[in-house]
C-alpha positions, 0 to 999 in steps of 0.5 A: 606950486606946480606938480612934477608932471607940469614941471617936466612938461614946461622943461620939455617945452623949452621953459627955463625953471630955476630957484634962487635961495640961501642955506647955511653952512657952518654959520655962514649964509650961502646963496645959490642959483640952480636952473634947468632948461632944454636947449637945442635937444640938450638938458642944461643945468646951471648951479652957482653958490656964493658966500654972502660975504663974497657977493660984492666981489663975485667970488663964487664957491661953485659955478658950473654948467652941466649938459645931459641928454636925458631929463631924468639924469639932469633932475638926478644931478640937481637932487644929488648935487644941490640944496634944492629939487625940481619941486622947488623950481618955478618958471623963470619969467623976465630974469633967467638964472642962466643963458643957455647959449653959453657953456 
């Protein structure tokens, strides 16, 4: 696992970092994807959450893209609004969490 400085360096170099994981709420399994990438000078954060029961129907509980001009604010958003944090993320190789071209 990389340290915070390395993760920040990867983000600043335009690499997409992400985490796909599950967590439980009231006995239900919720799957989430969280990604961050610097794209054209803006830090983009993508978050989705879906109840495992609704995966086939693709009925998301939450799906959003946020843009930040400051990396610190982007990381703060992830830590305060998702079930993961920067240290749980890794470089997305091959399959990305989100397409930064789209809002």
